[in-house]
C-alpha positions in Angstrom: -24.1 49.5 -1.7 -26.9 51.4 -0.4 -26.8 55.1 -1.4 -28.2 57.6 1.3 -29.1 61.3 1.4 -28.7 62.8 4.8 -32.3 62.9 5.5 -32.4 59.2 4.6 -29.8 58.5 7.1 -31.5 60.2 9.8 -34.4 58.1 9.0 -32.6 54.9 9.0 -31.3 55.9 12.6 -34.7 56.8 14.1 -36.1 53.5 12.5 -33.2 51.4 14.0 -33.4 53.0 17.4 -37.2 52.4 17.3 -36.9 48.9 16.7 -36.4 46.7 20.0 -34.9 44.4 20.4 -31.9 45.4 18.1 -28.5 43.8 18.2 -27.2 46.4 16.1 -27.6 49.2 18.6 -24.3 49.3 20.9 -23.9 51.7 23.8 -20.4 52.3 24.7 -18.1 55.0 26.3 -15.0 56.6 25.0 -11.7 55.2 26.4 -10.8 58.6 27.5 -14.3 59.4 29.4 -16.3 56.5 30.9 -18.9 59.1 31.8 -19.6 59.8 28.2 -22.2 57.1 27.0 -22.8 57.1 23.4 -25.1 55.1 21.1 -23.7 53.4 18.1 -25.5 51.4 15.4 -23.6 48.8 13.4 -23.8 49.3 9.7 -26.0 46.3 8.1 -24.9 46.6 4.6 -22.1 49.0 2.8 -23.4 52.4 2.8 -22.4 55.6 0.8 -23.8 58.8 2.6 -24.1 62.2 1.2 -23.9 65.0 3.5 -24.6 68.6 2.7 -21.6 70.1 4.0 -19.3 67.7 2.7 -17.9 67.8 -0.9 -17.6 63.8 -1.2 -19.7 61.4 0.4 -18.5 59.0 3.3 -18.6 55.4 2.8 -19.4 53.1 5.6 -18.7 49.5 5.3 -20.9 46.6 6.7 -20.0 46.1 10.2 -18.5 49.8 10.8 -20.3 52.1 13.2 -22.5 54.8 12.7 -22.9 57.3 15.7 -26.5 57.8 16.5 -26.7 61.2 17.6 -29.0 63.0 15.3 -27.0 66.3 16.3 -23.7 64.7 15.3 -24.0 61.6 12.8 -20.7 60.1 11.4 -19.4 56.7 10.6 -16.2 55.1 12.2 -14.5 52.0 11.0 -14.7 49.1 13.3 -10.8 49.0 13.9 -10.7 52.4 14.8 -14.0 52.2 16.9 -12.3 49.6 19.1 -9.3 51.6 19.7 -11.3 54.5 20.8 -14.6 53.0 22.5 -15.5 50.4 24.9 -18.9 48.6 24.9 -20.9 49.2 28.4 
């Protein structure tokens, strides 16, 4: 499992978004709002992320999704993702 600080996660996201083509980048919209297009990155490995404002680290499993908005980074399990979002 890879361990990331919040700053390292930001660097990881920036690197993933800059690499093209990248099959791990997914554009999708919320099932409640088709006009709200979001970018996610499929986690390539198990990750443990420490965010300064949370007491405990967030675990992101390989295949889960990382919201790639640098102003709102979070992980979402792939099972929950499929209930909430649709790929473009």
